C-alpha positions in Angstrom: 81.5 135.6 -3.9 82.9 133.7 -6.5 82.3 133.3 -10.4 82.7 130.7 -12.8 85.8 131.5 -15.2 84.3 129.7 -18.3 81.2 132.6 -19.0 84.7 135.5 -18.3 86.7 134.0 -21.4 83.6 134.2 -23.7 82.7 137.7 -22.5 86.1 138.9 -23.5 86.1 138.2 -26.7 82.9 139.9 -27.4 78.8 139.0 -27.8 79.4 136.2 -29.6 78.4 133.4 -26.9 74.7 135.2 -27.0 72.9 132.1 -28.2 74.9 129.1 -26.3 72.5 128.5 -24.5 69.2 128.7 -25.7 66.8 126.2 -24.7 68.8 125.2 -22.6 68.4 125.5 -18.7 70.4 128.9 -17.7 72.2 127.6 -14.7 71.9 130.3 -11.7 74.3 132.7 -11.6 75.3 134.2 -8.0 76.0 138.1 -7.6 78.9 139.3 -7.9 79.9 143.5 -8.2 82.4 142.4 -11.1 79.1 141.0 -13.0 77.1 144.1 -12.1 79.7 146.2 -13.7 79.5 144.3 -16.6 75.8 143.9 -17.1 75.6 147.4 -16.1 78.4 148.9 -19.3 76.5 146.8 -21.6 73.1 148.2 -21.0 74.9 151.3 -21.3 76.1 151.0 -24.9 72.4 150.6 -25.2 71.8 146.4 -25.5 68.5 145.3 -24.4 68.7 143.7 -20.5 66.6 140.1 -22.5 69.3 140.2 -25.2 72.2 140.5 -22.3 70.2 137.5 -20.6 71.0 134.9 -23.9 74.8 135.7 -23.4 76.4 132.7 -20.9 77.1 133.9 -17.9 75.0 136.3 -17.8 71.8 136.5 -15.1 68.4 136.1 -16.0 65.5 139.5 -16.2 64.2 137.7 -13.7 67.7 137.4 -11.2 68.4 140.7 -12.3 64.7 142.0 -11.0 65.6 140.4 -7.7 69.3 141.9 -7.7 67.6 145.5 -7.8 65.7 144.5 -5.0 67.5 143.4 -2.4 70.6 145.8 -3.2 69.6 149.2 -3.4 73.1 150.5 -4.7 73.1 148.1 -7.5 69.5 149.4 -8.5 70.8 152.9 -8.4 73.4 151.6 -11.2 71.0 150.1 -13.3 68.6 152.7 -13.8 71.6 155.0 -14.5 72.6 152.0 -17.0 69.6 152.3 -18.7 69.0 155.5 -18.9 72.6 156.1 -20.7 71.5 153.4 -23.2 68.1 154.9 -24.2 66.5 153.1 -27.0 64.5 154.3 -29.6 61.1 155.5 -29.1 58.5 152.5 -29.8 61.6 149.7 -29.1 59.8 146.9 -26.4 62.0 146.0 -24.0 62.0 144.2 -21.2 59.7 144.0 -18.4 60.5 146.5 -14.9 59.8 144.7 -11.3 59.8 148.0 -9.5 62.6 149.2 -6.9 62.6 152.0 -4.2 65.3 153.7 -7.2 62.6 153.5 -9.8 59.6 154.7 -7.5 61.9 157.9 -6.3 62.6 158.6 -10.1 59.2 158.6 -11.1 57.8 160.6 -7.7 60.6 162.9 -8.8 60.1 163.5 -12.3 55.7 163.6 -11.2 56.7 166.7 -9.0 58.9 168.4 -11.6 55.3 168.5 -14.1 55.8 165.6 -16.3 53.1 163.0 -16.6 52.3 159.4 -16.2 52.1 159.1 -20.2 55.2 160.6 -20.9 57.0 158.9 -18.1 55.9 155.4 -19.6 57.3 156.4 -23.2 60.6 157.1 -21.7 62.6 153.5 -22.9 64.5 154.0 -19.8 61.5 154.1 -17.4 58.6 151.0 -17.2 55.6 151.7 -19.2 52.4 153.2 -18.4 50.7 149.9 -17.8 53.4 148.5 -15.8 52.8 151.4 -13.6 49.6 151.3 -13.5 49.3 147.7 -12.7 52.0 148.8 -10.2 49.3 151.3 -8.6 46.8 148.6 -8.5 49.0 146.2 -6.4 51.2 148.3 -3.9 49.2 150.7 -2.4 52.1 152.8 -1.4 53.5 152.9 -4.7 49.2 154.3 -5.4 49.5 156.7 -2.2 53.1 158.2 -3.7 51.6 158.5 -7.1 48.8 160.3 -6.1 51.2 162.8 -3.9 53.2 163.2 -7.2 49.8 163.9 -8.7 49.0 167.1 -6.2 52.5 168.2 -6.2 52.2 168.3 -9.7 48.6 169.6 -9.7 50.1 172.8 -7.6 52.7 173.0 -11.0 49.9 173.3 -13.6 48.0 175.9 -11.6 51.6 178.1 -11.2 51.9 177.5 -15.1 48.3 178.7 -15.1 48.7 182.0 -13.2 51.9 182.8 -15.3 50.4 182.2 -18.6 47.4 184.9 -17.4 50.0 187.6 -16.4 51.6 186.8 -19.9 48.4 187.4 -21.8 47.8 190.1 -24.0 44.8 191.5 -26.5 46.3 189.1 -29.2 46.9 185.9 -27.1 44.0 186.4 -24.8 41.9 183.7 -26.3 44.6 181.3 -27.1 45.3 181.8 -23.7 42.1 181.2 -22.5 41.5 177.7 -24.5 44.7 176.5 -22.3 43.8 177.7 -18.9 40.5 176.0 -19.4 42.6 172.2 -20.6 45.1 173.9 -17.3 41.8 174.0 -15.0 40.8 170.0 -15.7 44.2 168.7 -15.7 44.3 170.2 -12.0 41.0 168.8 -11.1 41.8 165.5 -12.2 45.3 165.4 -10.3 44.0 166.5 -7.0 40.3 166.5 -7.3 39.8 167.6 -3.2 41.4 170.8 -4.4 41.1 171.8 -7.8 37.7 170.2 -9.2 35.2 172.1 -10.1 32.7 172.1 -7.2 29.2 170.5 -8.7 26.7 173.2 -8.1 23.1 171.8 -7.6 20.3 173.0 -9.9 18.1 175.5 -7.9 14.8 174.4 -7.6 12.1 176.3 -8.6 9.3 177.1 -6.5 6.8 174.6 -5.9 3.4 173.9 -8.1 0.6 175.1 -6.7 -2.5 175.1 -7.9 -5.2 177.3 -7.4 -9.0 176.3 -8.5 -12.0 179.0 -8.1 -15.2 177.8 -7.2 -18.1 179.8 -9.3 -21.2 179.8 -8.2 -24.5 180.7 -9.3 -28.2 180.9 -8.5 -30.2 178.3 -10.4 -34.8 178.5 -10.4 -36.4 175.3 -9.9 -38.5 175.2 -13.2 -41.1 173.1 -11.4 -41.2 174.3 -7.7 -39.3 178.2 -9.0 -37.4 177.4 -5.9 -34.1 179.3 -6.0 -30.8 177.2 -5.2 -27.4 178.4 -5.3 -25.0 175.5 -7.6 -21.2 175.8 -7.3 -19.0 174.6 -10.5 -15.4 173.9 -9.7 -12.6 172.8 -12.6 -11.3 169.3 -12.4 -7.5 169.5 -11.5 -6.9 166.8 -13.8 -8.9 167.5 -16.8 -9.0 171.3 -16.1 -12.7 170.8 -17.3 -15.4 172.8 -15.3 -17.5 170.3 -13.1 -21.1 171.4 -11.3 -20.1 169.9 -7.9 -24.1 168.2 -7.4 -23.7 166.3 -10.3 -24.0 162.6 -9.5 -20.2 160.7 -8.5 -18.7 164.3 -8.6 -16.1 164.2 -5.9 -14.0 166.8 -4.8 -10.0 167.0 -5.7 -7.1 166.2 -3.3 -6.7 168.6 -1.1 -10.0 170.3 -1.3 -11.5 172.9 1.4 -14.9 173.6 1.5 -15.6 177.4 2.2 -17.9 178.0 4.9 -21.6 177.5 3.5 -20.3 176.3 1.0 
């Protein structure tokens, strides 16, 4: 595809035209192989994409993202250039737009045992917040991340076995601390396989209260007649109550004995 020759001359003189279009709408730039090569070379030298985009004749970050989505070869070259021009830690760069090349890079690094936090710290990769945004908005990407984390959990499990085998009496305590954390990490990354199974507390035997009735013989002071009376503890107050007391009622579950 044809490209205006004016910007080419400006680029050949260096980076002096970086602010020429500031404050004015940029003229849309059409994709060409030559422009893509120049863009990748500047990224590889360590320039930031949003700084390059200020130069006359260069595409906006949104245009670059669209090219990366539509052209897998360009997306791969863009990823290589960003890695070659790695920026110091903590430097803010342009927002990433997902592409198959970036997705594959994240998946491979997860499978190799690298954490999402470490990947997000890499200045040549999307930030951690961007990765989690993609996970929320793109089910296919989330499924890929989950698969990579399950593989990473297997790697962590293998590393734990190697640590256990290499432990000595002098390093046993430190190894145990590390293994406990690795077990927790593996459970987070692959809960279906490595999460500790929840055990329900053992239920004790059902509480049963046994009430003993006490029988006694009383003599009527007026008639001299003898009669059998019974006392039973109240299960709610534990006070012993005489069963023939006015208002007395048997407790729940009370069963009279034959002849009682």
